[in-house]
N, C-alpha and C positions, 0 to 999 in steps of 0.2 A: 504494500500500500504506500503510495506516494503522498506525502503530507502537503506539498505545495504543487498544485497543478494550475495550468493556465486554462481559464474558462471564461466565456463571455456570458455575463448575467443579463437576464431580462430586467428592464427598468422597474417592474413591479417587485421583483425579489430584492433589489437594492433598496427600494423605498421601505419595504417591510423590515429589512435588516436595520435600517437607520431609525425607524420608529421604535423598534424593539430596544435598540441601544438607548434611545432617548428616554423611554419609559423605565428602563432598568436604572439609568442614572438618576431619574427623578425619585424612584423608590429608594435607592441607596442614600440619596441626599436627604430625603425625609427621615430615614431611619437613623442616620448618623448626623443629624443637623447641628449638634454642638461642635463636632469636629469640622464640619464643612464651613460653618460660619466663622469659626476661629481662624481657619486657614484659607479664607475665600480668596485673598489676593494671590497666594501661592498657586491655588488651583486655576485662577484666571490666567496667570502668567504661563503655567504649564499648557493650558489649552491653546493659548496663542502660539506658543513655540511648536506644539505638535501640529497645528494647522498651517504653519508657515511653509514647511516642505511641500506638502501636496499642492498648496496654492502656487508656489513658485514653479513646480513641475507642470502645473496646468497652463500657466501663462507663458512658460518658456517655449513650448512647442508652437 
């Protein structure tokens, strides 16, 4: 079994994956709200840094 395979996803599968990740993040944020609020700026900075590479790769091509 290969762990990483190249596959073209249908747009609806990508949308469902993104919505499920969003809802999981909301659930975890609600459950661990004290930790999330205490470290909100660190989380925001990490999100921006993680989003920087895909955004740069998108506009590079």
